[in-house]
CHARMM internal coordinates of N, CA and C (Angstrom, degrees):
IC EDIT
DIST 1 N 1 CA 1.4361
DIST 1 CA 1 C 1.5133
ANGL 1 N 1 CA 1 C 113.64
DIST 1 C 2 N 1.3548
ANGL 1 CA 1 C 2 N 117.72
DIHE 1 N 1 CA 1 C 2 N -7.06
DIST 2 N 2 CA 1.4698
ANGL 1 C 2 N 2 CA 120.37
DIHE 1 CA 1 C 2 N 2 CA 179.41
DIST 2 CA 2 C 1.5231
ANGL 2 N 2 CA 2 C 110.33
DIHE 1 C 2 N 2 CA 2 C -78.27
DIST 2 C 3 N 1.3368
ANGL 2 CA 2 C 3 N 115.59
DIHE 2 N 2 CA 2 C 3 N 174.76
DIST 3 N 3 CA 1.4629
ANGL 2 C 3 N 3 CA 122.27
DIHE 2 CA 2 C 3 N 3 CA 176.33
DIST 3 CA 3 C 1.5157
ANGL 3 N 3 CA 3 C 110.17
DIHE 2 C 3 N 3 CA 3 C -107.15
DIST 3 C 4 N 1.3313
ANGL 3 CA 3 C 4 N 115.66
DIHE 3 N 3 CA 3 C 4 N 157.30
DIST 4 N 4 CA 1.4539
ANGL 3 C 4 N 4 CA 122.88
DIHE 3 CA 3 C 4 N 4 CA 178.31
DIST 4 CA 4 C 1.5198
ANGL 4 N 4 CA 4 C 107.43
DIHE 3 C 4 N 4 CA 4 C -141.07
DIST 4 C 5 N 1.3443
ANGL 4 CA 4 C 5 N 116.98
DIHE 4 N 4 CA 4 C 5 N 134.65
DIST 5 N 5 CA 1.4595
ANGL 4 C 5 N 5 CA 120.90
DIHE 4 CA 4 C 5 N 5 CA 176.58
DIST 5 CA 5 C 1.5220
ANGL 5 N 5 CA 5 C 108.53
DIHE 4 C 5 N 5 CA 5 C -114.86
DIST 5 C 6 N 1.3359
ANGL 5 CA 5 C 6 N 116.10
DIHE 5 N 5 CA 5 C 6 N 124.95
DIST 6 N 6 CA 1.4587
ANGL 5 C 6 N 6 CA 122.58
DIHE 5 CA 5 C 6 N 6 CA 175.60
DIST 6 CA 6 C 1.5186
ANGL 6 N 6 CA 6 C 107.15
DIHE 5 C 6 N 6 CA 6 C -103.89
DIST 6 C 7 N 1.3363
ANGL 6 CA 6 C 7 N 116.62
DIHE 6 N 6 CA 6 C 7 N 135.44
DIST 7 N 7 CA 1.4610
ANGL 6 C 7 N 7 CA 121.24
DIHE 6 CA 6 C 7 N 7 CA -178.87
DIST 7 CA 7 C 1.5226
ANGL 7 N 7 CA 7 C 110.03
DIHE 6 C 7 N 7 CA 7 C -120.01
DIST 7 C 8 N 1.3181
ANGL 7 CA 7 C 8 N 115.24
DIHE 7 N 7 CA 7 C 8 N 142.93
DIST 8 N 8 CA 1.4556
ANGL 7 C 8 N 8 CA 122.20
DIHE 7 CA 7 C 8 N 8 CA 178.76
DIST 8 CA 8 C 1.5182
ANGL 8 N 8 CA 8 C 107.88
DIHE 7 C 8 N 8 CA 8 C -120.65
DIST 8 C 9 N 1.3291
ANGL 8 CA 8 C 9 N 116.98
DIHE 8 N 8 CA 8 C 9 N 121.86
DIST 9 N 9 CA 1.4585
ANGL 8 C 9 N 9 CA 120.99
DIHE 8 CA 8 C 9 N 9 CA 178.00
DIST 9 CA 9 C 1.5175
ANGL 9 N 9 CA 9 C 109.36
DIHE 8 C 9 N 9 CA 9 C -117.04
DIST 9 C 10 N 1.3013
ANGL 9 CA 9 C 10 N 115.67
DIHE 9 N 9 CA 9 C 10 N 152.53
DIST 10 N 10 CA 1.4599
ANGL 9 C 10 N 10 CA 122.36
DIHE 9 CA 9 C 10 N 10 CA -175.85
DIST 10 CA 10 C 1.5160
ANGL 10 N 10 CA 10 C 108.82
DIHE 9 C 10 N 10 CA 10 C -120.33
DIST 10 C 11 N 1.3314
ANGL 10 CA 10 C 11 N 116.70
DIHE 10 N 10 CA 10 C 11 N 131.05
DIST 11 N 11 CA 1.4620
ANGL 10 C 11 N 11 CA 121.11
DIHE 10 CA 10 C 11 N 11 CA -179.83
DIST 11 CA 11 C 1.5206
ANGL 11 N 11 CA 11 C 111.03
DIHE 10 C 11 N 11 CA 11 C -72.34
DIST 11 C 12 N 1.3299
ANGL 11 CA 11 C 12 N 117.29
DIHE 11 N 11 CA 11 C 12 N -43.90
DIST 12 N 12 CA 1.4613
ANGL 11 C 12 N 12 CA 121.12
DIHE 11 CA 11 C 12 N 12 CA -177.55
DIST 12 CA 12 C 1.5167
ANGL 12 N 12 CA 12 C 109.01
DIHE 11 C 12 N 12 CA 12 C -146.65
DIST 12 C 13 N 1.3052
ANGL 12 CA 12 C 13 N 116.16
DIHE 12 N 12 CA 12 C 13 N 154.31
DIST 13 N 13 CA 1.4574
ANGL 12 C 13 N 13 CA 120.97
DIHE 12 CA 12 C 13 N 13 CA 176.34
DIST 13 CA 13 C 1.5125
ANGL 13 N 13 CA 13 C 109.38
DIHE 12 C 13 N 13 CA 13 C 177.31
DIST 13 C 14 N 1.3296
ANGL 13 CA 13 C 14 N 114.83
DIHE 13 N 13 CA 13 C 14 N 155.28
DIST 14 N 14 CA 1.4569
ANGL 13 C 14 N 14 CA 119.33
DIHE 13 CA 13 C 14 N 14 CA 177.49
DIST 14 CA 14 C 1.5144
ANGL 14 N 14 CA 14 C 108.21
DIHE 13 C 14 N 14 CA 14 C -121.00
DIST 14 C 15 N 1.3094
ANGL 14 CA 14 C 15 N 114.80
DIHE 14 N 14 CA 14 C 15 N 151.05
DIST 15 N 15 CA 1.4531
ANGL 14 C 15 N 15 CA 119.00
DIHE 14 CA 14 C 15 N 15 CA 179.16
DIST 15 CA 15 C 1.5103
ANGL 15 N 15 CA 15 C 111.61
DIHE 14 C 15 N 15 CA 15 C 72.50
DIST 15 C 16 N 1.3162
ANGL 15 CA 15 C 16 N 116.25
DIHE 15 N 15 CA 15 C 16 N -178.12
DIST 16 N 16 CA 1.4620
ANGL 15 C 16 N 16 CA 119.77
DIHE 15 CA 15 C 16 N 16 CA 178.85
DIST 16 CA 16 C 1.5277
ANGL 16 N 16 CA 16 C 110.85
DIHE 15 C 16 N 16 CA 16 C -69.12
DIST 16 C 17 N 1.3182
ANGL 16 CA 16 C 17 N 115.75
DIHE 16 N 16 CA 16 C 17 N 139.82
DIST 17 N 17 CA 1.4565
ANGL 16 C 17 N 17 CA 121.02
DIHE 16 CA 16 C 17 N 17 CA -179.49
DIST 17 CA 17 C 1.5177
ANGL 17 N 17 CA 17 C 110.15
DIHE 16 C 17 N 17 CA 17 C -100.95
DIST 17 C 18 N 1.3304
ANGL 17 CA 17 C 18 N 115.96
DIHE 17 N 17 CA 17 C 18 N 141.87
DIST 18 N 18 CA 1.4609
ANGL 17 C 18 N 18 CA 120.22
DIHE 17 CA 17 C 18 N 18 CA 173.27
DIST 18 CA 18 C 1.5261
ANGL 18 N 18 CA 18 C 108.27
DIHE 17 C 18 N 18 CA 18 C -119.65
DIST 18 C 19 N 1.3295
ANGL 18 CA 18 C 19 N 115.45
DIHE 18 N 18 CA 18 C 19 N 140.07
DIST 19 N 19 CA 1.4604
ANGL 18 C 19 N 19 CA 122.74
DIHE 18 CA 18 C 19 N 19 CA -175.93
DIST 19 CA 19 C 1.5202
ANGL 19 N 19 CA 19 C 109.43
DIHE 18 C 19 N 19 CA 19 C -114.41
DIST 19 C 20 N 1.3261
ANGL 19 CA 19 C 20 N 115.30
DIHE 19 N 19 CA 19 C 20 N 149.86
DIST 20 N 20 CA 1.4527
ANGL 19 C 20 N 20 CA 121.43
DIHE 19 CA 19 C 20 N 20 CA 177.25
DIST 20 CA 20 C 1.5267
ANGL 20 N 20 CA 20 C 108.45
DIHE 19 C 20 N 20 CA 20 C -147.35
DIST 20 C 21 N 1.3367
ANGL 20 CA 20 C 21 N 116.65
DIHE 20 N 20 CA 20 C 21 N 126.45
DIST 21 N 21 CA 1.4657
ANGL 20 C 21 N 21 CA 122.22
DIHE 20 CA 20 C 21 N 21 CA -178.98
DIST 21 CA 21 C 1.5199
ANGL 21 N 21 CA 21 C 110.19
DIHE 20 C 21 N 21 CA 21 C -104.15
DIST 21 C 22 N 1.3391
ANGL 21 CA 21 C 22 N 115.47
DIHE 21 N 21 CA 21 C 22 N 137.62
DIST 22 N 22 CA 1.4636
ANGL 21 C 22 N 22 CA 120.51
DIHE 21 CA 21 C 22 N 22 CA -177.63
DIST 22 CA 22 C 1.5197
ANGL 22 N 22 CA 22 C 110.26
DIHE 21 C 22 N 22 CA 22 C -137.29
DIST 22 C 23 N 1.3206
ANGL 22 CA 22 C 23 N 115.51
DIHE 22 N 22 CA 22 C 23 N 146.37
DIST 23 N 23 CA 1.4637
ANGL 22 C 23 N 23 CA 121.21
DIHE 22 CA 22 C 23 N 23 CA 172.94
DIST 23 CA 23 C 1.5166
ANGL 23 N 23 CA 23 C 107.41
DIHE 22 C 23 N 23 CA 23 C -116.99
DIST 23 C 24 N 1.3243
ANGL 23 CA 23 C 24 N 116.02
DIHE 23 N 23 CA 23 C 24 N 138.77
DIST 24 N 24 CA 1.4542
ANGL 23 C 24 N 24 CA 122.23
DIHE 23 CA 23 C 24 N 24 CA 179.52
DIST 24 CA 24 C 1.5283
ANGL 24 N 24 CA 24 C 109.83
DIHE 23 C 24 N 24 CA 24 C -50.63
DIST 24 C 25 N 1.3203
ANGL 24 CA 24 C 25 N 115.38
DIHE 24 N 24 CA 24 C 25 N 127.16
DIST 25 N 25 CA 1.4497
ANGL 24 C 25 N 25 CA 120.39
DIHE 24 CA 24 C 25 N 25 CA 177.55
DIST 25 CA 25 C 1.5169
ANGL 25 N 25 CA 25 C 115.11
DIHE 24 C 25 N 25 CA 25 C 87.85
DIST 25 C 26 N 1.3507
ANGL 25 CA 25 C 26 N 117.44
DIHE 25 N 25 CA 25 C 26 N -3.69
DIST 26 N 26 CA 1.4642
ANGL 25 C 26 N 26 CA 118.95
DIHE 25 CA 25 C 26 N 26 CA 179.02
DIST 26 CA 26 C 1.5251
ANGL 26 N 26 CA 26 C 108.76
DIHE 25 C 26 N 26 CA 26 C -104.67
DIST 26 C 27 N 1.3099
ANGL 26 CA 26 C 27 N 116.59
DIHE 26 N 26 CA 26 C 27 N 147.04
DIST 27 N 27 CA 1.4614
ANGL 26 C 27 N 27 CA 120.76
DIHE 26 CA 26 C 27 N 27 CA -175.29
DIST 27 CA 27 C 1.5128
ANGL 27 N 27 CA 27 C 113.75
DIHE 26 C 27 N 27 CA 27 C -81.90
DIST 27 C 28 N 1.3121
ANGL 27 CA 27 C 28 N 116.59
DIHE 27 N 27 CA 27 C 28 N -74.60
DIST 28 N 28 CA 1.4663
ANGL 27 C 28 N 28 CA 121.85
DIHE 27 CA 27 C 28 N 28 CA -175.05
DIST 28 CA 28 C 1.5239
ANGL 28 N 28 CA 28 C 110.81
DIHE 27 C 28 N 28 CA 28 C -71.12
DIST 28 C 29 N 1.3390
ANGL 28 CA 28 C 29 N 117.12
DIHE 28 N 28 CA 28 C 29 N 152.32
DIST 29 N 29 CA 1.4651
ANGL 28 C 29 N 29 CA 120.05
DIHE 28 CA 28 C 29 N 29 CA 176.19
DIST 29 CA 29 C 1.5275
ANGL 29 N 29 CA 29 C 110.84
DIHE 28 C 29 N 29 CA 29 C -59.12
DIST 29 C 30 N 1.3325
ANGL 29 CA 29 C 30 N 115.40
DIHE 29 N 29 CA 29 C 30 N 146.19
DIST 30 N 30 CA 1.4660
ANGL 29 C 30 N 30 CA 121.60
DIHE 29 CA 29 C 30 N 30 CA 179.33
DIST 30 CA 30 C 1.5269
ANGL 30 N 30 CA 30 C 111.87
DIHE 29 C 30 N 30 CA 30 C -84.80
DIST 30 C 31 N 1.3217
ANGL 30 CA 30 C 31 N 116.72
DIHE 30 N 30 CA 30 C 31 N -20.49
DIST 31 N 31 CA 1.4545
ANGL 30 C 31 N 31 CA 121.47
DIHE 30 CA 30 C 31 N 31 CA -178.79
DIST 31 CA 31 C 1.5116
ANGL 31 N 31 CA 31 C 110.20
DIHE 30 C 31 N 31 CA 31 C -170.33
DIST 31 C 32 N 1.3392
ANGL 31 CA 31 C 32 N 116.00
DIHE 31 N 31 CA 31 C 32 N 166.33
DIST 32 N 32 CA 1.4587
ANGL 31 C 32 N 32 CA 120.06
DIHE 31 CA 31 C 32 N 32 CA -175.86
DIST 32 CA 32 C 1.5204
ANGL 32 N 32 CA 32 C 112.74
DIHE 31 C 32 N 32 CA 32 C -134.78
DIST 32 C 33 N 1.3131
ANGL 32 CA 32 C 33 N 117.84
DIHE 32 N 32 CA 32 C 33 N 27.98
DIST 33 N 33 CA 1.4582
ANGL 32 C 33 N 33 CA 121.50
DIHE 32 CA 32 C 33 N 33 CA 178.46
DIST 33 CA 33 C 1.5118
ANGL 33 N 33 CA 33 C 110.78
DIHE 32 C 33 N 33 CA 33 C -123.02
DIST 33 C 34 N 1.3351
ANGL 33 CA 33 C 34 N 118.07
DIHE 33 N 33 CA 33 C 34 N 178.83
DIST 34 N 34 CA 1.4644
ANGL 33 C 34 N 34 CA 121.00
DIHE 33 CA 33 C 34 N 34 CA -179.12
DIST 34 CA 34 C 1.5279
ANGL 34 N 34 CA 34 C 113.58
DIHE 33 C 34 N 34 CA 34 C -70.77
DIST 34 C 35 N 1.3410
ANGL 34 CA 34 C 35 N 117.08
DIHE 34 N 34 CA 34 C 35 N -10.77
DIST 35 N 35 CA 1.4599
ANGL 34 C 35 N 35 CA 119.13
DIHE 34 CA 34 C 35 N 35 CA 174.46
DIST 35 CA 35 C 1.5346
ANGL 35 N 35 CA 35 C 109.23
DIHE 34 C 35 N 35 CA 35 C -136.47
DIST 35 C 36 N 1.3158
ANGL 35 CA 35 C 36 N 114.70
DIHE 35 N 35 CA 35 C 36 N 154.87
DIST 36 N 36 CA 1.4590
ANGL 35 C 36 N 36 CA 122.13
DIHE 35 CA 35 C 36 N 36 CA 179.66
DIST 36 CA 36 C 1.5134
ANGL 36 N 36 CA 36 C 107.89
DIHE 35 C 36 N 36 CA 36 C -126.18
DIST 36 C 37 N 1.3217
ANGL 36 CA 36 C 37 N 116.93
DIHE 36 N 36 CA 36 C 37 N 120.48
DIST 37 N 37 CA 1.4628
ANGL 36 C 37 N 37 CA 120.69
DIHE 36 CA 36 C 37 N 37 CA 177.83
DIST 37 CA 37 C 1.5204
ANGL 37 N 37 CA 37 C 109.13
DIHE 36 C 37 N 37 CA 37 C -101.54
DIST 37 C 38 N 1.3163
ANGL 37 CA 37 C 38 N 114.63
DIHE 37 N 37 CA 37 C 38 N 121.26
DIST 38 N 38 CA 1.4608
ANGL 37 C 38 N 38 CA 121.53
DIHE 37 CA 37 C 38 N 38 CA 176.05
DIST 38 CA 38 C 1.5198
ANGL 38 N 38 CA 38 C 106.63
DIHE 37 C 38 N 38 CA 38 C -101.44
DIST 38 C 39 N 1.3160
ANGL 38 CA 38 C 39 N 116.93
DIHE 38 N 38 CA 38 C 39 N 115.92
DIST 39 N 39 CA 1.4685
ANGL 38 C 39 N 39 CA 121.09
DIHE 38 CA 38 C 39 N 39 CA -176.57
DIST 39 CA 39 C 1.5174
ANGL 39 N 39 CA 39 C 110.24
DIHE 38 C 39 N 39 CA 39 C -103.60
DIST 39 C 40 N 1.3149
ANGL 39 CA 39 C 40 N 115.34
DIHE 39 N 39 CA 39 C 40 N 147.95
DIST 40 N 40 CA 1.4698
ANGL 39 C 40 N 40 CA 121.65
DIHE 39 CA 39 C 40 N 40 CA 176.26
DIST 40 CA 40 C 1.5266
ANGL 40 N 40 CA 40 C 110.99
DIHE 39 C 40 N 40 CA 40 C 51.23
DIST 40 C 41 N 1.3339
ANGL 40 CA 40 C 41 N 115.78
DIHE 40 N 40 CA 40 C 41 N 56.36
DIST 41 N 41 CA 1.4644
ANGL 40 C 41 N 41 CA 121.30
DIHE 40 CA 40 C 41 N 41 CA -176.93
DIST 41 CA 41 C 1.5178
ANGL 41 N 41 CA 41 C 112.20
DIHE 40 C 41 N 41 CA 41 C -57.95
DIST 41 C 42 N 1.3202
ANGL 41 CA 41 C 42 N 115.00
DIHE 41 N 41 CA 41 C 42 N 143.85
DIST 42 N 42 CA 1.4520
ANGL 41 C 42 N 42 CA 122.38
DIHE 41 CA 41 C 42 N 42 CA 175.08
DIST 42 CA 42 C 1.5144
ANGL 42 N 42 CA 42 C 109.38
DIHE 41 C 42 N 42 CA 42 C -137.96
DIST 42 C 43 N 1.3105
ANGL 42 CA 42 C 43 N 116.86
DIHE 42 N 42 CA 42 C 43 N 177.79
DIST 43 N 43 CA 1.4682
ANGL 42 C 43 N 43 CA 121.86
DIHE 42 CA 42 C 43 N 43 CA -178.50
DIST 43 CA 43 C 1.5278
ANGL 43 N 43 CA 43 C 112.52
DIHE 42 C 43 N 43 CA 43 C -53.37
DIST 43 C 44 N 1.3222
ANGL 43 CA 43 C 44 N 117.28
DIHE 43 N 43 CA 43 C 44 N -35.77
DIST 44 N 44 CA 1.4670
ANGL 43 C 44 N 44 CA 120.36
DIHE 43 CA 43 C 44 N 44 CA -176.88
DIST 44 CA 44 C 1.5283
ANGL 44 N 44 CA 44 C 112.90
DIHE 43 C 44 N 44 CA 44 C -71.90
DIST 44 C 45 N 1.3392
ANGL 44 CA 44 C 45 N 118.09
DIHE 44 N 44 CA 44 C 45 N -5.89
DIST 45 N 45 CA 1.4649
ANGL 44 C 45 N 45 CA 121.39
DIHE 44 CA 44 C 45 N 45 CA 177.27
DIST 45 CA 45 C 1.5242
ANGL 45 N 45 CA 45 C 112.72
DIHE 44 C 45 N 45 CA 45 C -90.10
DIST 45 C 46 N 1.3258
ANGL 45 CA 45 C 46 N 117.62
DIHE 45 N 45 CA 45 C 46 N -6.40
DIST 46 N 46 CA 1.4646
ANGL 45 C 46 N 46 CA 120.70
DIHE 45 CA 45 C 46 N 46 CA 176.90
DIST 46 CA 46 C 1.5278
ANGL 46 N 46 CA 46 C 109.09
DIHE 45 C 46 N 46 CA 46 C -65.83
DIST 46 C 47 N 1.3188
ANGL 46 CA 46 C 47 N 116.69
DIHE 46 N 46 CA 46 C 47 N 147.13
DIST 47 N 47 CA 1.4592
ANGL 46 C 47 N 47 CA 120.66
DIHE 46 CA 46 C 47 N 47 CA 177.13
DIST 47 CA 47 C 1.5152
ANGL 47 N 47 CA 47 C 111.53
DIHE 46 C 47 N 47 CA 47 C 150.11
DIST 47 C 48 N 1.3319
ANGL 47 CA 47 C 48 N 115.01
DIHE 47 N 47 CA 47 C 48 N -172.85
DIST 48 N 48 CA 1.4594
ANGL 47 C 48 N 48 CA 122.08
DIHE 47 CA 47 C 48 N 48 CA 178.56
DIST 48 CA 48 C 1.5193
ANGL 48 N 48 CA 48 C 109.53
DIHE 47 C 48 N 48 CA 48 C -97.28
DIST 48 C 49 N 1.3283
ANGL 48 CA 48 C 49 N 115.58
DIHE 48 N 48 CA 48 C 49 N 128.17
DIST 49 N 49 CA 1.4558
ANGL 48 C 49 N 49 CA 122.12
DIHE 48 CA 48 C 49 N 49 CA 179.42
DIST 49 CA 49 C 1.5237
ANGL 49 N 49 CA 49 C 109.03
DIHE 48 C 49 N 49 CA 49 C -112.82
DIST 49 C 50 N 1.3359
ANGL 49 CA 49 C 50 N 115.67
DIHE 49 N 49 CA 49 C 50 N 144.64
DIST 50 N 50 CA 1.4662
ANGL 49 C 50 N 50 CA 122.20
DIHE 49 CA 49 C 50 N 50 CA 177.48
DIST 50 CA 50 C 1.5195
ANGL 50 N 50 CA 50 C 109.38
DIHE 49 C 50 N 50 CA 50 C -137.63
DIST 50 C 51 N 1.3178
ANGL 50 CA 50 C 51 N 114.17
DIHE 50 N 50 CA 50 C 51 N 152.02
DIST 51 N 51 CA 1.4580
ANGL 50 C 51 N 51 CA 121.72
DIHE 50 CA 50 C 51 N 51 CA 174.19
DIST 51 CA 51 C 1.5263
ANGL 51 N 51 CA 51 C 107.96
DIHE 50 C 51 N 51 CA 51 C -114.39
DIST 51 C 52 N 1.3145
ANGL 51 CA 51 C 52 N 116.99
DIHE 51 N 51 CA 51 C 52 N 132.53
DIST 52 N 52 CA 1.4563
ANGL 51 C 52 N 52 CA 122.89
DIHE 51 CA 51 C 52 N 52 CA 173.03
DIST 52 CA 52 C 1.5192
ANGL 52 N 52 CA 52 C 107.75
DIHE 51 C 52 N 52 CA 52 C -111.06
DIST 52 C 53 N 1.3291
ANGL 52 CA 52 C 53 N 115.82
DIHE 52 N 52 CA 52 C 53 N 134.75
DIST 53 N 53 CA 1.4658
ANGL 52 C 53 N 53 CA 121.05
DIHE 52 CA 52 C 53 N 53 CA -179.99
DIST 53 CA 53 C 1.5201
ANGL 53 N 53 CA 53 C 108.48
DIHE 52 C 53 N 53 CA 53 C -126.07
DIST 53 C 54 N 1.3163
ANGL 53 CA 53 C 54 N 115.98
DIHE 53 N 53 CA 53 C 54 N 133.48
DIST 54 N 54 CA 1.4584
ANGL 53 C 54 N 54 CA 121.13
DIHE 53 CA 53 C 54 N 54 CA 178.87
DIST 54 CA 54 C 1.5215
ANGL 54 N 54 CA 54 C 109.55
DIHE 53 C 54 N 54 CA 54 C -126.40
DIST 54 C 55 N 1.3367
ANGL 54 CA 54 C 55 N 115.45
DIHE 54 N 54 CA 54 C 55 N 141.03
DIST 55 N 55 CA 1.4691
ANGL 54 C 55 N 55 CA 120.34
DIHE 54 CA 54 C 55 N 55 CA 173.86
DIST 55 CA 55 C 1.5227
ANGL 55 N 55 CA 55 C 110.41
DIHE 54 C 55 N 55 CA 55 C -107.13
DIST 55 C 56 N 1.3275
ANGL 55 CA 55 C 56 N 116.68
DIHE 55 N 55 CA 55 C 56 N 13.70
DIST 56 N 56 CA 1.4630
ANGL 55 C 56 N 56 CA 121.27
DIHE 55 CA 55 C 56 N 56 CA -179.12
DIST 56 CA 56 C 1.5129
ANGL 56 N 56 CA 56 C 112.62
DIHE 55 C 56 N 56 CA 56 C 97.42
DIST 56 C 57 N 1.3356
ANGL 56 CA 56 C 57 N 117.20
DIHE 56 N 56 CA 56 C 57 N -27.73
DIST 57 N 57 CA 1.4588
ANGL 56 C 57 N 57 CA 121.40
DIHE 56 CA 56 C 57 N 57 CA 179.56
DIST 57 CA 57 C 1.5128
ANGL 57 N 57 CA 57 C 112.15
DIHE 56 C 57 N 57 CA 57 C -106.64
DIST 57 C 58 N 1.3158
ANGL 57 CA 57 C 58 N 117.33
DIHE 57 N 57 CA 57 C 58 N -36.83
DIST 58 N 58 CA 1.4639
ANGL 57 C 58 N 58 CA 120.73
DIHE 57 CA 57 C 58 N 58 CA -177.72
DIST 58 CA 58 C 1.5287
ANGL 58 N 58 CA 58 C 109.54
DIHE 57 C 58 N 58 CA 58 C -140.42
DIST 58 C 59 N 1.3248
ANGL 58 CA 58 C 59 N 114.74
DIHE 58 N 58 CA 58 C 59 N 162.33
DIST 59 N 59 CA 1.4591
ANGL 58 C 59 N 59 CA 121.81
DIHE 58 CA 58 C 59 N 59 CA -179.84
DIST 59 CA 59 C 1.5188
ANGL 59 N 59 CA 59 C 108.65
DIHE 58 C 59 N 59 CA 59 C -123.31
DIST 59 C 60 N 1.3331
ANGL 59 CA 59 C 60 N 116.47
DIHE 59 N 59 CA 59 C 60 N 134.43
DIST 60 N 60 CA 1.4634
ANGL 59 C 60 N 60 CA 122.30
DIHE 59 CA 59 C 60 N 60 CA 174.87
DIST 60 CA 60 C 1.5241
ANGL 60 N 60 CA 60 C 107.62
DIHE 59 C 60 N 60 CA 60 C -114.56
DIST 60 C 61 N 1.3080
ANGL 60 CA 60 C 61 N 115.74
DIHE 60 N 60 CA 60 C 61 N 141.31
DIST 61 N 61 CA 1.4598
ANGL 60 C 61 N 61 CA 121.89
DIHE 60 CA 60 C 61 N 61 CA -179.70
DIST 61 CA 61 C 1.5176
ANGL 61 N 61 CA 61 C 109.15
DIHE 60 C 61 N 61 CA 61 C -118.32
DIST 61 C 62 N 1.3285
ANGL 61 CA 61 C 62 N 116.71
DIHE 61 N 61 CA 61 C 62 N 133.23
DIST 62 N 62 CA 1.4509
ANGL 61 C 62 N 62 CA 120.41
DIHE 61 CA 61 C 62 N 62 CA 179.86
DIST 62 CA 62 C 1.5197
ANGL 62 N 62 CA 62 C 110.26
DIHE 61 C 62 N 62 CA 62 C -73.91
DIST 62 C 63 N 1.3237
ANGL 62 CA 62 C 63 N 115.95
DIHE 62 N 62 CA 62 C 63 N 162.85
DIST 63 N 63 CA 1.4541
ANGL 62 C 63 N 63 CA 120.18
DIHE 62 CA 62 C 63 N 63 CA 168.75
DIST 63 CA 63 C 1.5127
ANGL 63 N 63 CA 63 C 107.98
DIHE 62 C 63 N 63 CA 63 C -64.91
DIST 63 C 64 N 1.3329
ANGL 63 CA 63 C 64 N 118.22
DIHE 63 N 63 CA 63 C 64 N 152.19
DIST 64 N 64 CA 1.4584
ANGL 63 C 64 N 64 CA 119.04
DIHE 63 CA 63 C 64 N 64 CA 179.22
DIST 64 CA 64 C 1.5136
ANGL 64 N 64 CA 64 C 111.58
DIHE 63 C 64 N 64 CA 64 C -68.26
DIST 64 C 65 N 1.3162
ANGL 64 CA 64 C 65 N 115.96
DIHE 64 N 64 CA 64 C 65 N 143.33
DIST 65 N 65 CA 1.4567
ANGL 64 C 65 N 65 CA 122.46
DIHE 64 CA 64 C 65 N 65 CA 175.75
DIST 65 CA 65 C 1.5252
ANGL 65 N 65 CA 65 C 106.89
DIHE 64 C 65 N 65 CA 65 C -112.66
DIST 65 C 66 N 1.3231
ANGL 65 CA 65 C 66 N 116.33
DIHE 65 N 65 CA 65 C 66 N 119.41
DIST 66 N 66 CA 1.4573
ANGL 65 C 66 N 66 CA 120.79
DIHE 65 CA 65 C 66 N 66 CA 179.30
DIST 66 CA 66 C 1.5266
ANGL 66 N 66 CA 66 C 109.95
DIHE 65 C 66 N 66 CA 66 C -84.14
DIST 66 C 67 N 1.3246
ANGL 66 CA 66 C 67 N 116.12
DIHE 66 N 66 CA 66 C 67 N 123.40
DIST 67 N 67 CA 1.4542
ANGL 66 C 67 N 67 CA 122.66
DIHE 66 CA 66 C 67 N 67 CA 177.39
DIST 67 CA 67 C 1.5254
ANGL 67 N 67 CA 67 C 107.59
DIHE 66 C 67 N 67 CA 67 C -114.23
DIST 67 C 68 N 1.3178
ANGL 67 CA 67 C 68 N 116.55
DIHE 67 N 67 CA 67 C 68 N 123.94
DIST 68 N 68 CA 1.4582
ANGL 67 C 68 N 68 CA 121.73
DIHE 67 CA 67 C 68 N 68 CA 177.26
DIST 68 CA 68 C 1.5148
ANGL 68 N 68 CA 68 C 108.75
DIHE 67 C 68 N 68 CA 68 C -119.92
DIST 68 C 69 N 1.3202
ANGL 68 CA 68 C 69 N 115.69
DIHE 68 N 68 CA 68 C 69 N 121.37
DIST 69 N 69 CA 1.4516
ANGL 68 C 69 N 69 CA 121.73
DIHE 68 CA 68 C 69 N 69 CA 179.13
DIST 69 CA 69 C 1.5288
ANGL 69 N 69 CA 69 C 107.27
DIHE 68 C 69 N 69 CA 69 C -100.11
DIST 69 C 70 N 1.3361
ANGL 69 CA 69 C 70 N 115.46
DIHE 69 N 69 CA 69 C 70 N 122.28
DIST 70 N 70 CA 1.4599
ANGL 69 C 70 N 70 CA 120.51
DIHE 69 CA 69 C 70 N 70 CA -178.69
DIST 70 CA 70 C 1.5119
ANGL 70 N 70 CA 70 C 111.03
DIHE 69 C 70 N 70 CA 70 C -94.68
END
COOR INIT
IC SEED 1 N 1 CA 1 C
IC BUILD
């Protein structure tokens, strides 16, 4: 039932950046900002989360972050 905030930071980039959050096995993006707030966590929120960042020319993908809800 607690909340969790995931943040995505970028070392370098040019132009406006766009963010996209994804969880393994889910279709549509979960969010489109530099942070993702998961509210009222439950068992179904466990999984691997990734952030994708694009500057219009290239896309960078974060390492997966494993989230386990007990």
